[in-house]
C-alpha positions as CSV (number, residue, x, y, z in Angstrom):
1,X,-116.1,-75.5,96.1
2,X,-116.7,-71.7,96.2
3,X,-114.8,-69.0,98.0
4,X,-115.4,-65.6,99.4
5,X,-113.7,-62.8,97.5
6,X,-110.6,-60.9,98.9
7,X,-109.0,-57.8,97.5
8,X,-105.3,-58.7,98.1
9,X,-103.1,-61.7,98.2
10,X,-100.1,-61.9,100.5
11,X,-97.1,-63.5,98.7
12,X,-93.4,-63.7,99.3
13,X,-93.0,-60.4,97.4
14,X,-95.6,-58.5,99.4
15,X,-99.2,-57.6,98.8
16,X,-100.3,-57.9,95.2
17,X,-103.2,-55.6,94.3
18,X,-105.9,-56.8,91.9
19,X,-106.0,-54.9,88.5
20,X,-108.9,-52.8,87.2
21,X,-109.7,-55.7,84.9
22,X,-110.6,-58.0,87.8
23,X,-114.3,-57.9,87.0
24,X,-113.8,-59.0,83.4
25,X,-115.1,-62.4,82.2
26,X,-111.7,-64.2,82.4
27,X,-111.2,-67.8,83.5
28,X,-108.1,-69.5,84.7
29,X,-107.8,-73.2,83.6
30,X,-105.3,-75.0,85.8
31,X,-103.8,-78.1,84.2
32,X,-102.5,-80.0,87.3
33,X,-100.8,-82.9,85.5
34,X,-103.2,-85.5,86.8
35,X,-105.9,-86.8,84.4
36,X,-106.2,-83.4,82.6
37,X,-103.4,-82.9,80.1
38,X,-105.6,-83.0,77.0
39,X,-108.2,-81.0,75.0
40,X,-110.7,-83.7,74.1
41,X,-113.4,-84.5,76.7
42,X,-112.0,-82.0,79.2
43,X,-114.9,-80.8,81.4
44,X,-112.8,-77.9,82.9
45,X,-111.9,-76.7,79.4
46,X,-115.5,-76.8,78.3
47,X,-116.6,-74.8,81.3
48,X,-113.8,-72.3,80.9
49,X,-114.8,-71.9,77.2
50,X,-118.1,-70.2,78.4
51,X,-115.9,-67.2,79.5
52,X,-114.8,-64.4,77.2
53,X,-111.1,-65.1,77.8
54,X,-109.1,-68.1,79.1
55,X,-105.7,-68.5,80.6
56,X,-104.5,-72.1,80.4
57,X,-101.8,-72.7,83.0
58,X,-99.4,-75.4,84.1
59,X,-97.1,-74.9,87.2
60,X,-94.2,-77.3,87.6
61,X,-94.3,-77.7,91.3
62,X,-92.1,-79.8,93.5
63,X,-95.0,-82.2,93.7
64,X,-94.4,-83.1,90.1
65,X,-90.6,-83.6,90.1
66,X,-89.1,-83.9,93.6
67,X,-87.6,-87.4,94.0
68,X,-89.4,-88.6,90.9
69,X,-87.7,-91.2,88.6
70,X,-86.6,-90.0,85.1
71,X,-89.2,-92.1,83.3
72,X,-92.0,-90.3,85.0
73,X,-90.6,-86.9,84.1
74,X,-90.1,-87.9,80.5
75,X,-93.7,-88.9,80.2
76,X,-94.9,-85.7,81.9
77,X,-92.7,-83.7,79.4
78,X,-94.1,-85.5,76.4
79,X,-97.7,-84.8,77.5
80,X,-96.9,-81.1,78.2
81,X,-95.2,-80.5,74.9
82,X,-98.1,-82.1,73.0
83,X,-100.7,-80.1,75.0
84,X,-98.9,-76.8,74.3
85,X,-98.7,-77.7,70.5
86,X,-102.4,-78.6,70.4
87,X,-103.5,-75.5,72.2
88,X,-101.7,-73.3,69.8
89,X,-102.7,-75.3,66.7
90,X,-106.4,-75.6,67.6
91,X,-107.0,-72.3,69.4
92,X,-103.9,-70.1,69.0
93,X,-103.5,-70.3,72.8
94,X,-100.1,-70.9,74.3
95,X,-99.8,-72.9,77.5
96,X,-98.7,-70.6,80.3
97,X,-95.8,-72.5,81.8
98,X,-94.3,-71.6,85.2
99,X,-91.9,-73.3,87.6
100,X,-92.3,-72.9,91.3
101,X,-94.9,-73.2,94.0
102,X,-98.3,-73.4,92.6
103,X,-99.7,-71.8,95.7
104,X,-97.6,-68.7,95.0
105,X,-97.7,-68.5,91.2
106,X,-101.4,-69.3,90.5
107,X,-102.8,-66.3,92.5
108,X,-100.2,-64.0,90.8
109,X,-101.3,-65.2,87.3
110,X,-104.9,-64.8,88.2
111,X,-104.4,-61.3,89.3
112,X,-102.3,-60.4,86.3
113,X,-104.9,-61.6,83.8
114,X,-107.9,-60.5,85.9
115,X,-109.3,-64.0,86.3
116,X,-112.3,-64.3,88.6
117,X,-112.7,-68.1,88.5
118,X,-110.3,-71.1,88.3
119,X,-111.3,-74.5,86.9
120,X,-109.4,-77.4,88.3
121,X,-110.1,-81.2,88.8
122,X,-111.3,-82.6,92.1
123,X,-108.6,-83.3,94.7
124,X,-106.2,-86.1,93.7
125,X,-105.6,-89.0,96.0
126,X,-101.8,-88.9,95.8
127,X,-100.5,-87.2,98.9
128,X,-98.1,-84.7,97.3
129,X,-100.5,-83.7,94.5
130,X,-103.4,-83.5,96.9
131,X,-101.5,-81.1,99.2
132,X,-100.4,-79.0,96.2
133,X,-104.0,-78.7,95.0
134,X,-105.4,-77.8,98.4
135,X,-102.8,-75.3,99.3
136,X,-103.0,-73.5,95.9
137,X,-106.8,-73.6,96.0
138,X,-106.8,-72.0,99.4
139,X,-104.5,-69.2,98.2
140,X,-106.6,-68.6,95.2
141,X,-109.6,-68.3,97.5
142,X,-107.8,-65.7,99.6
143,X,-107.1,-63.7,96.4
144,X,-110.8,-63.6,95.6
145,X,-110.8,-66.2,92.8
146,X,-113.7,-68.6,92.8
147,X,-112.8,-72.3,92.5
148,X,-114.9,-74.5,90.2
149,X,-113.9,-78.2,90.4
150,X,-114.8,-80.7,87.7
151,X,-115.1,-84.5,87.7
152,X,-114.7,-87.1,84.9
153,X,-116.5,-90.0,86.7
154,X,-117.7,-92.8,84.4
155,X,-121.1,-92.9,86.2
156,X,-121.9,-89.5,87.8
157,X,-125.4,-90.7,88.8
158,X,-124.0,-93.5,91.0
159,X,-124.8,-93.5,94.7
160,X,-121.0,-93.0,95.4
161,X,-120.8,-89.8,93.4
162,X,-119.4,-86.8,95.3
163,X,-121.8,-85.0,97.5
164,X,-122.2,-81.2,98.1
165,X,-119.3,-81.3,100.6
166,X,-117.0,-82.9,98.1
167,X,-116.9,-86.3,99.8
168,X,-118.1,-89.5,98.1
169,X,-121.5,-90.9,98.7
170,X,-121.9,-94.5,99.7
171,X,-119.3,-96.8,98.1
172,X,-119.8,-100.6,98.3
173,X,-117.4,-102.4,100.5
174,X,-116.1,-104.8,97.7
175,X,-115.6,-104.8,94.0
176,X,-118.3,-107.5,93.6
177,X,-120.9,-105.3,95.3
178,X,-119.7,-102.3,93.2
179,X,-120.1,-104.3,90.0
180,X,-123.7,-105.4,90.9
181,X,-124.7,-101.7,91.1
182,X,-122.5,-100.2,88.4
183,X,-123.8,-102.7,85.7
184,X,-127.3,-101.1,85.8
185,X,-126.0,-97.5,85.5
186,X,-125.2,-95.7,82.2
187,X,-121.7,-94.8,81.4
188,X,-121.2,-91.1,80.5
189,X,-120.2,-90.4,77.0
190,X,-117.2,-88.1,76.2
191,X,-117.9,-84.4,75.6
192,X,-115.6,-83.5,72.8
193,X,-113.8,-80.2,72.4
194,X,-115.0,-76.5,72.6
195,X,-115.1,-74.2,69.6
196,X,-113.0,-71.0,69.4
197,X,-111.2,-69.7,72.5
198,X,-109.7,-66.3,73.2
199,X,-106.5,-65.8,75.2
200,X,-106.4,-63.7,78.4
201,X,-104.1,-60.8,78.4
202,X,-101.5,-59.6,80.9
203,X,-99.5,-62.9,81.2
204,X,-96.5,-63.9,79.2
205,X,-96.6,-67.7,78.4
206,X,-92.8,-68.3,78.5
207,X,-91.3,-71.1,76.4
208,X,-91.9,-74.8,77.1
209,X,-88.7,-76.2,78.7
210,X,-86.7,-78.9,77.0
211,X,-86.5,-82.3,78.6
212,X,-83.0,-81.7,79.7
213,X,-84.1,-78.5,81.5
214,X,-87.0,-80.3,83.2
215,X,-84.6,-83.2,84.3
216,X,-82.2,-80.6,85.6
217,X,-84.9,-78.8,87.6
218,X,-86.0,-82.1,89.1
219,X,-82.5,-82.9,90.1
220,X,-82.2,-79.5,91.9
221,X,-85.4,-80.3,93.8
222,X,-84.3,-83.8,94.8
223,X,-82.0,-84.5,97.9
224,X,-78.5,-85.6,96.9
225,X,-78.9,-88.9,98.7
226,X,-81.8,-89.8,96.5
227,X,-80.0,-88.8,93.3
228,X,-77.0,-90.9,94.4
229,X,-79.2,-93.9,95.2
230,X,-81.0,-93.7,91.8
231,X,-77.6,-93.6,90.0
232,X,-76.5,-96.7,91.9
233,X,-79.6,-98.8,91.4
234,X,-82.1,-98.6,88.5
235,X,-85.8,-99.4,89.2
236,X,-87.1,-98.6,85.7
237,X,-90.4,-100.1,84.7
238,X,-90.6,-102.5,81.7
239,X,-91.5,-100.9,78.3
240,X,-91.4,-97.3,79.8
241,X,-89.4,-95.9,77.0
242,X,-91.9,-97.2,74.4
243,X,-94.9,-96.0,76.3
244,X,-93.3,-92.5,76.7
245,X,-93.6,-92.0,73.0
246,X,-97.4,-91.9,73.2
247,X,-97.9,-90.0,76.4
248,X,-99.0,-87.0,74.5
249,X,-102.7,-86.7,73.4
250,X,-102.0,-87.0,69.7
251,X,-99.9,-90.1,69.8
252,X,-102.0,-91.7,72.5
253,X,-105.0,-91.4,70.3
254,X,-103.1,-93.1,67.5
255,X,-102.0,-95.9,69.8
256,X,-105.6,-96.5,70.9
257,X,-106.6,-96.7,67.2
258,X,-103.9,-99.2,66.6
259,X,-104.9,-101.3,69.6
260,X,-108.6,-101.3,68.7
261,X,-107.9,-102.0,65.0
262,X,-105.2,-104.6,65.2
263,X,-106.0,-106.3,68.6
264,X,-103.8,-106.6,71.7
265,X,-101.4,-109.4,70.4
266,X,-100.5,-107.5,67.2
267,X,-100.3,-104.2,69.2
268,X,-98.0,-105.8,71.8
269,X,-95.7,-107.3,69.2
270,X,-95.3,-103.9,67.5
271,X,-95.4,-101.5,70.4
272,X,-94.1,-103.4,73.5
273,X,-90.8,-104.8,72.5
274,X,-88.4,-106.2,75.0
275,X,-85.2,-104.4,76.0
276,X,-82.0,-105.5,74.2
277,X,-80.5,-108.4,76.3
278,X,-77.9,-107.1,78.7
279,X,-78.6,-103.4,78.1
280,X,-80.7,-102.7,81.3
281,X,-79.5,-102.3,84.9
282,X,-83.1,-102.6,86.2
283,X,-83.9,-106.1,87.6
284,X,-87.6,-105.1,87.2
285,X,-87.1,-104.7,83.4
286,X,-84.8,-107.7,83.2
287,X,-87.5,-109.9,84.7
288,X,-89.9,-108.8,82.1
289,X,-87.3,-109.5,79.4
290,X,-86.7,-113.0,80.8
291,X,-90.4,-113.8,80.4
292,X,-90.1,-113.0,76.7
293,X,-86.7,-114.4,76.1
294,X,-87.7,-115.7,72.6
295,X,-89.2,-112.3,71.7
296,X,-92.8,-113.4,72.2
297,X,-94.0,-110.5,74.4
298,X,-97.6,-110.9,73.2
299,X,-97.7,-114.6,74.2
300,X,-96.5,-114.1,77.8
301,X,-98.3,-111.0,78.9
302,X,-101.6,-111.4,80.7
303,X,-104.8,-110.9,78.8
304,X,-105.1,-107.3,80.1
305,X,-101.4,-106.5,80.5
306,X,-100.7,-104.9,77.1
307,X,-103.6,-102.5,77.6
308,X,-102.6,-101.8,81.2
309,X,-98.9,-101.1,80.4
310,X,-99.7,-99.1,77.3
311,X,-102.5,-96.9,78.4
312,X,-102.2,-96.4,82.2
313,X,-99.5,-93.6,82.0
314,X,-101.5,-91.5,79.5
315,X,-104.7,-92.1,81.4
316,X,-103.1,-90.9,84.7
317,X,-101.5,-87.9,83.0
318,X,-104.9,-87.2,81.3
319,X,-103.5,-87.4,77.7
320,X,-106.3,-90.0,77.3
321,X,-109.9,-89.5,78.5
322,X,-111.2,-92.5,80.5
323,X,-114.6,-91.9,79.1
324,X,-113.3,-91.7,75.5
325,X,-111.3,-94.9,76.0
326,X,-114.3,-96.7,77.4
327,X,-116.4,-95.6,74.4
328,X,-113.7,-96.8,72.0
329,X,-113.6,-100.2,73.8
330,X,-117.4,-100.5,73.5
331,X,-117.3,-99.6,69.8
332,X,-114.5,-102.1,69.1
333,X,-116.4,-105.0,70.8
334,X,-118.7,-107.1,68.7
335,X,-120.6,-107.9,71.8
336,X,-121.9,-105.7,74.6
337,X,-119.3,-105.2,77.3
338,X,-120.4,-106.4,80.7
339,X,-118.5,-105.1,83.7
340,X,-117.0,-107.9,85.8
341,X,-117.6,-110.7,83.4
342,X,-115.1,-113.5,82.6
343,X,-115.9,-115.0,79.2
344,X,-115.2,-118.8,79.0
345,X,-112.8,-118.3,76.1
346,X,-111.0,-115.4,77.7
347,X,-111.5,-111.6,77.7
348,X,-111.3,-110.0,74.3
349,X,-109.0,-107.1,73.3
350,X,-111.8,-104.6,73.7
351,X,-112.9,-106.2,77.0
352,X,-109.4,-106.0,78.3
353,X,-109.3,-102.3,77.4
354,X,-112.6,-101.6,79.1
355,X,-111.4,-103.5,82.2
356,X,-108.3,-101.3,82.5
357,X,-110.7,-98.3,82.7
358,X,-113.1,-99.9,85.1
359,X,-110.4,-101.3,87.4
360,X,-108.8,-97.9,87.6
361,X,-112.1,-96.3,88.4
362,X,-112.7,-98.7,91.3
363,X,-109.2,-98.2,92.7
364,X,-109.5,-94.4,92.6
365,X,-113.0,-94.5,94.2
366,X,-111.7,-96.9,96.9
367,X,-108.8,-94.5,97.7
368,X,-111.1,-91.5,97.8
369,X,-113.4,-93.3,100.1
370,X,-110.6,-94.4,102.4
371,X,-109.2,-90.9,102.6
372,X,-112.7,-89.4,103.3
373,X,-113.1,-91.8,106.2
374,X,-109.6,-91.2,107.5
375,X,-110.0,-87.4,107.3
376,X,-113.3,-87.5,109.1
377,X,-111.9,-89.6,112.0
378,X,-108.5,-87.9,112.0
379,X,-107.2,-86.8,115.4
380,X,-103.9,-87.4,117.3
381,X,-105.3,-90.5,119.1
382,X,-106.7,-92.1,116.0
383,X,-103.4,-91.6,114.0
384,X,-101.4,-92.9,117.0
385,X,-103.4,-96.1,117.0
386,X,-104.3,-96.6,113.4
387,X,-101.6,-94.7,111.6
388,X,-102.0,-91.7,109.2
389,X,-103.3,-92.9,105.9
390,X,-101.6,-91.8,102.7
391,X,-101.6,-92.7,99.0
392,X,-98.7,-92.5,96.5
393,X,-98.5,-93.3,92.8
394,X,-95.8,-95.8,92.2
395,X,-94.0,-95.1,88.8
396,X,-96.3,-92.2,88.5
397,X,-99.5,-94.3,88.0
398,X,-100.2,-97.3,90.3
399,X,-101.9,-96.2,93.5
400,X,-100.2,-97.4,96.7
401,X,-101.7,-97.1,100.1
402,X,-99.5,-96.7,103.2
403,X,-99.7,-95.9,106.9
404,X,-97.5,-93.6,108.9
405,X,-96.9,-93.5,112.6
406,X,-94.9,-90.5,113.8
407,X,-92.0,-91.3,116.2
408,X,-91.3,-89.6,119.5
409,X,-88.5,-88.2,121.5
410,X,-87.9,-89.3,125.1
411,X,-90.4,-86.5,126.1
412,X,-93.0,-87.9,123.7
413,X,-92.9,-85.0,121.2
414,X,-91.7,-85.1,117.6
415,X,-88.0,-84.4,117.1
416,X,-85.9,-83.1,114.2
417,X,-84.9,-85.5,111.5
418,X,-81.2,-85.3,112.5
419,X,-82.1,-86.5,116.1
420,X,-84.4,-89.4,115.1
421,X,-83.3,-93.0,114.7
422,X,-83.7,-94.5,111.2
423,X,-87.3,-94.9,110.2
424,X,-88.8,-98.3,110.1
425,X,-90.5,-99.5,106.9
426,X,-92.7,-102.6,107.4
427,X,-93.6,-104.9,104.4
428,X,-96.4,-107.4,104.8
429,X,-96.7,-111.0,103.8
430,X,-98.8,-112.7,101.0
431,X,-102.5,-111.7,101.1
432,X,-101.9,-109.3,104.0
433,X,-101.6,-105.6,104.2
434,X,-100.2,-102.6,106.1
435,X,-102.9,-103.1,108.8
436,X,-101.1,-106.2,110.1
437,X,-98.4,-104.0,111.7
438,X,-100.7,-102.0,114.1
439,X,-100.1,-104.3,117.0
440,X,-96.3,-104.1,116.5
441,X,-96.4,-100.3,116.5
442,X,-98.5,-100.2,119.7
443,X,-96.0,-102.5,121.4
444,X,-93.0,-100.5,120.1
445,X,-94.6,-97.3,121.5
446,X,-95.1,-98.9,124.9
447,X,-91.6,-100.4,125.0
448,X,-89.9,-97.2,124.0
449,X,-91.9,-95.1,126.5
450,X,-91.0,-97.6,129.3
451,X,-87.3,-97.5,128.3
452,X,-87.3,-93.7,127.8
453,X,-85.9,-94.0,124.3
454,X,-87.1,-92.3,121.1
455,X,-89.4,-94.4,118.9
456,X,-88.7,-94.2,115.2
457,X,-91.1,-93.1,112.6
458,X,-92.9,-96.1,111.2
459,X,-94.2,-96.6,107.7
460,X,-96.1,-99.6,106.4
461,X,-97.2,-100.0,102.7
462,X,-99.6,-102.1,100.8
463,X,-97.7,-103.7,97.9
464,X,-99.4,-103.3,94.6
465,X,-101.8,-106.3,94.1
466,X,-102.6,-106.4,97.8
467,X,-104.6,-104.6,100.5
468,X,-106.1,-101.3,99.5
469,X,-103.4,-100.6,96.8
470,X,-104.2,-100.8,93.1
471,X,-104.3,-104.3,91.6
472,X,-103.3,-103.6,87.9
473,X,-103.1,-106.5,85.5
474,X,-99.4,-107.0,85.4
475,X,-97.0,-109.9,85.5
476,X,-95.9,-109.7,89.1
477,X,-92.4,-110.7,90.0
478,X,-90.2,-110.4,93.1
479,X,-88.3,-107.7,91.3
480,X,-91.5,-105.6,90.7
481,X,-92.2,-105.5,94.4
482,X,-88.6,-104.9,95.4
483,X,-88.5,-102.0,93.0
484,X,-91.7,-100.6,94.6
485,X,-90.1,-100.8,98.1
486,X,-87.0,-99.0,96.8
487,X,-89.0,-96.3,95.1
488,X,-91.2,-95.9,98.2
489,X,-88.0,-95.1,100.2
490,X,-86.8,-92.8,97.5
491,X,-90.0,-90.8,96.9
492,X,-92.2,-91.0,100.0
493,X,-89.5,-91.2,102.6
494,X,-87.1,-89.0,100.4
495,X,-84.2,-91.3,100.9
496,X,-83.9,-91.0,104.7
497,X,-82.1,-93.8,106.6
498,X,-84.3,-96.8,107.0
499,X,-84.6,-100.2,108.6
500,X,-86.7,-102.6,106.6
501,X,-88.9,-105.2,108.4
502,X,-90.6,-107.9,106.4
503,X,-92.9,-110.7,107.2
504,X,-93.0,-114.0,105.2
505,X,-92.6,-113.0,101.5
506,X,-92.3,-109.4,102.7
507,X,-89.1,-110.6,104.4
508,X,-87.6,-112.0,101.2
509,X,-88.6,-108.8,99.3
510,X,-87.1,-106.6,102.1
511,X,-83.8,-108.5,101.9
512,X,-83.7,-108.0,98.1
513,X,-84.6,-104.3,98.5
514,X,-82.0,-103.8,101.2
515,X,-79.3,-105.1,98.9
516,X,-80.5,-102.6,96.3
517,X,-80.7,-99.6,98.6
518,X,-77.1,-99.5,99.6
519,X,-76.1,-97.3,102.6
520,X,-79.6,-95.8,102.9
521,X,-80.7,-99.1,104.5
522,X,-79.3,-99.3,108.1
523,X,-80.8,-102.6,109.2
524,X,-83.0,-105.5,108.2
525,X,-85.6,-107.5,110.2
526,X,-86.7,-110.8,108.7
527,X,-89.8,-112.2,110.4
528,X,-90.5,-115.8,109.5
529,X,-89.0,-114.8,106.2
530,X,-89.6,-116.5,102.9
531,X,-86.8,-116.7,100.3
532,X,-84.4,-119.3,99.0
533,X,-81.8,-120.2,101.6
534,X,-78.9,-122.4,100.7
535,X,-77.2,-124.0,103.8
536,X,-74.3,-121.7,104.6
537,X,-71.8,-124.6,104.6
538,X,-73.0,-125.6,101.1
539,X,-73.2,-122.1,99.5
540,X,-70.4,-121.2,97.0
541,X,-70.1,-117.4,96.8
542,X,-69.9,-116.1,93.2
543,X,-66.6,-114.5,92.3
544,X,-68.0,-112.1,89.7
545,X,-71.3,-110.3,89.3
546,X,-72.1,-112.2,86.2
547,X,-72.1,-115.4,88.3
548,X,-74.7,-114.1,90.7
549,X,-78.4,-114.8,90.1
550,X,-79.1,-111.1,89.8
551,X,-76.2,-110.6,87.4
552,X,-77.3,-113.5,85.3
553,X,-80.8,-112.1,85.1
554,X,-79.4,-108.7,83.9
555,X,-77.2,-110.4,81.4
556,X,-80.0,-112.7,80.1
557,X,-78.2,-115.9,80.9
558,X,-80.7,-117.5,83.2
559,X,-82.6,-120.6,81.9
560,X,-85.5,-119.3,79.8
561,X,-89.0,-119.1,81.0
562,X,-91.3,-122.0,80.0
563,X,-94.8,-120.7,79.4
564,X,-97.8,-123.0,79.5
565,X,-98.0,-125.0,76.3
566,X,-101.8,-124.8,76.2
567,X,-104.1,-122.1,77.4
568,X,-101.4,-119.6,78.2
569,X,-102.3,-116.4,80.0
570,X,-106.0,-117.1,80.0
571,X,-105.6,-120.4,81.7
572,X,-103.4,-118.8,84.4
573,X,-106.2,-116.2,85.0
574,X,-108.7,-119.0,85.4
575,X,-106.3,-120.7,87.8
576,X,-106.1,-117.5,89.9
577,X,-109.8,-117.2,90.0
578,X,-110.2,-120.8,91.0
579,X,-107.7,-120.5,93.9
580,X,-109.5,-117.4,95.3
581,X,-112.9,-119.0,94.9
582,X,-111.7,-122.1,96.8
583,X,-109.9,-120.3,99.6
584,X,-112.0,-117.2,100.3
585,X,-114.8,-119.0,102.3
586,X,-112.1,-120.7,104.4
587,X,-110.2,-117.5,105.3
588,X,-111.3,-117.4,109.0
589,X,-110.4,-121.0,109.6
590,X,-107.1,-120.8,107.7
591,X,-106.2,-117.7,109.8
592,X,-106.9,-119.5,113.0
593,X,-104.7,-122.4,111.9
594,X,-101.8,-120.0,111.2
595,X,-102.0,-118.6,114.8
596,X,-101.9,-121.6,117.0
597,X,-100.1,-119.8,119.8
598,X,-102.0,-116.6,119.7
599,X,-105.4,-117.4,118.1
600,X,-106.9,-114.1,119.3
601,X,-104.8,-112.4,116.6
602,X,-106.8,-114.1,113.9
603,X,-109.7,-111.8,114.6
604,X,-112.8,-111.0,112.6
605,X,-111.4,-107.7,111.4
606,X,-108.4,-109.3,109.9
607,X,-110.4,-112.1,108.2
608,X,-112.8,-109.5,106.8
609,X,-110.1,-107.3,105.3
610,X,-108.3,-110.3,103.6
611,X,-111.7,-111.5,102.2
612,X,-112.5,-108.0,100.9
613,X,-109.0,-107.6,99.3
614,X,-109.4,-110.9,97.5
615,X,-112.4,-109.5,95.6
616,X,-110.4,-106.7,94.0
617,X,-110.3,-107.3,90.3
618,X,-106.6,-107.9,89.8
619,X,-106.2,-110.4,92.6
620,X,-106.3,-113.5,90.4
621,X,-103.5,-112.0,88.3
622,X,-101.3,-111.9,91.4
623,X,-101.8,-115.6,92.0
624,X,-101.4,-116.4,88.3
625,X,-98.0,-114.6,88.3
626,X,-96.5,-117.3,90.5
627,X,-95.9,-119.2,87.3
628,X,-93.9,-116.3,85.9
629,X,-91.2,-115.8,88.5
630,X,-87.5,-115.9,87.5
631,X,-85.0,-117.7,89.7
632,X,-84.8,-116.0,93.1
633,X,-81.7,-114.4,94.4
634,X,-80.9,-116.6,97.4
635,X,-80.7,-114.9,100.8
636,X,-77.1,-115.9,100.8
637,X,-76.5,-113.6,97.9
638,X,-78.6,-110.6,98.9
639,X,-77.2,-110.7,102.5
640,X,-73.6,-111.1,101.4
641,X,-71.0,-108.4,102.1
642,X,-69.8,-108.6,98.5
643,X,-73.1,-108.7,96.5
644,X,-75.8,-107.5,98.8
645,X,-76.7,-106.0,102.2
646,X,-73.9,-106.4,104.8
647,X,-75.5,-104.4,107.6
648,X,-77.1,-105.7,110.8
649,X,-79.9,-108.3,110.4
650,X,-82.4,-109.4,113.1
651,X,-84.2,-112.7,112.5
652,X,-87.4,-113.3,114.6
653,X,-88.2,-116.9,113.7
654,X,-91.3,-118.6,115.1
655,X,-90.2,-122.1,116.1
656,X,-93.8,-123.4,115.8
657,X,-94.5,-121.7,112.4
658,X,-97.4,-123.8,111.1
659,X,-96.7,-122.9,107.4
660,X,-93.4,-124.7,107.3
661,X,-93.8,-127.0,110.3
662,X,-91.9,-126.8,113.6
663,X,-89.0,-128.9,112.5
664,X,-88.4,-127.0,109.3
665,X,-88.9,-123.6,111.0
666,X,-86.2,-124.4,113.6
667,X,-83.9,-125.8,111.0
668,X,-84.3,-122.6,108.9
669,X,-83.9,-120.4,111.9
670,X,-80.6,-122.0,112.7
671,X,-79.4,-121.6,109.0
672,X,-80.3,-118.0,109.1
673,X,-78.4,-117.5,112.4
674,X,-75.3,-119.0,110.9
675,X,-75.7,-116.9,107.7
C-alpha cells in the first residue's frame, strides 16, 4: 500500500525529473473507471480533499476500450462526461483526461503537478483492469508517489475485510454461511461529498472527447478480426440503450429516485421498453423482446430483474455508490430489510434493490478470495494442473470466471501465436463449471507429448449463473449464453482462431455460438450434446433467413411467450428454490448415477463444488428461466452450410449416457453422424 520514494521515473521519453514543487501538499486522484466515477460517497475523493490541491485524472487505457463492444463504451463515455461536468460545477475542477498507457501517463502527471500521493481503489478483479492498476501503481511507486488505496465495502468490520497485506480475511465457503454472519454486522452509511477543492497546477486538462472520438480510438486499439466479427454478428444486451442514458451520476440518481418512488413495475414500464420489432440484429435482445411480445415488460421480468438491468452498469462504473443505493433501499422499505430472506408474497421493490447490491458484494468478494488463493498457490506446476484463474466482466458488468492452460510446442515451450494451433474453448454443462475440464486437459497434454505435437492453448469459462461466475437476476436464455461465449472469444481471446468444445447444454450453446462466430471458429466438438435435433431425412432446410428459427426470432414472428397466468415471476422463483432444495442433498448420489462407467469421476470435490454453487443467490433464477426460453434453433440449422457453421464437427457420444438412456443416446449419435 505504501512505496519508497524515488527521484526519477524512466519513461519512453527518457528520465523525467521531479519539479521543485514535489514537496507540496498535492494529491493525485485516479478515477479508474471501476466503481469510482462519481463525487458522492467517494472515499478516495474525501481523502484527497484533505490536501491543499488535487488533480483528478482519468486515463483511457487499452484496458478500457480494446475489443470492447460499443454499448460498454457508450456507457463509459456517459459516466465520464457527467463526472467532468459535476467536477466543474461543484468545485471548478476540470477532469484531467488522457489517452494512452496509464503506467506511462500517471507518473508524468504526478511529476508535472508535484503530487506526492495517489488515491486509487483497491485492485479490481477483472484481469485487464487489475493488470492496468498494478502496473501503473508500480510505476507511480518508482517515481516516488505514495499509493493510498480505498475500499467501499458494505461491512468493513467483517472477518473477510482486507488485511494489512491487501488480501481478504476469512470468507465463508457459501452464500448461506456468508448471510448468517453478515446479518449481524452493520452496513456502512454513505459518506457524502467534500467541501471546496483547489485544483493542482502544472497540468492542462484537455477537452473531454466526443463519443465518436472514443469509439474511433477503441476501433484503433481493437484487432481487425474482432471489428469484422462484431460487424457481422451483434451480441448487444437487452435495454442497453435505455440504461446508457442514466450511466452518469446525475441521471443515475434520478433513476433511483423514480424506482424507489414508483416501484419496479412502473419503473420497468417507463424505463425498460422493448426494442421495436425487427429492428435488432442481436438474438440476445430479440429473445428479451419475445418474452414481452405484448409490451408487458414489467410482467415478464423476474422480481429483481428490473433493478439488476437498470442499476448494475452505473454501479460497476461507480456512477452509483453501492452504500448509497443500499441506504435508499432501506429507506424505501416499510419493513426492515433482511439479507437472504424470501418473503412468502415475494420480494418487494426495495428488497429487490437491496438484493442487487448484496448479491454483487458477494460475487465480488468471492472473486477476490478466489484470486487471492490462486495467486498464493501460483507456480508453473499448479497452473499446468489446475489452470490459470482469471475474471472478466461480460458486457462490462457481470463477473465471469475462466481458466487458462498454456499450450506447448513440440519442445514443450510456449510458441508464437502464428505457430500455434487454434485455441480450444470448453463450455460446461448444466450445474457444472470450468473445473470439469481439468481431466481432459491433463489427457490432452499427455497425448500431445507422446505424439510430439503442439498442444493448443485451452480456455474454459463458467457461464453466468453457474460455477464461480456472477449469478445476476436475469431472464436466462440460450441466446444470452451464446452471446457470452461469442463475447469471450472477442474480448478475452481477442478474436483468435478457436475450436469450441461443449458438453451437454454446453454443446448446444457452442453449436449456436459457432454459427454466430463465422470464420473465427475453426471447429466444433459436441460431447453428449443437448439441443433440438430433427432427423436429417425429415428436416426441410429454410430457403430464406426469415424462415429460419433465428430469423423468425429477429423478425418477431415466433409464437408468443405464454407467461404463467397466476403467480408469475414470483412463482417461478419459488419453483427454482424448490428444485434446488430438493436436489441439493442428493447431488453425490445423482452424480454417481450419471457416471456408471467411470464412477470414480463423481468424486467428493466435484459434488462439493456443485453443492456450493447451488447456494449462490441467483441460482433459482437460472432454473426458473427454463420457462422463458424461446424456440431453439435446431442443430440442423446452426450446423448447416447455408445458415450456420459449416466447418469440421467432432461428436463424442456416450452410448450408455444415463441421462437419455442407452437406446436414445445411440439413436441420437447416429442422427448426428448423418447430419
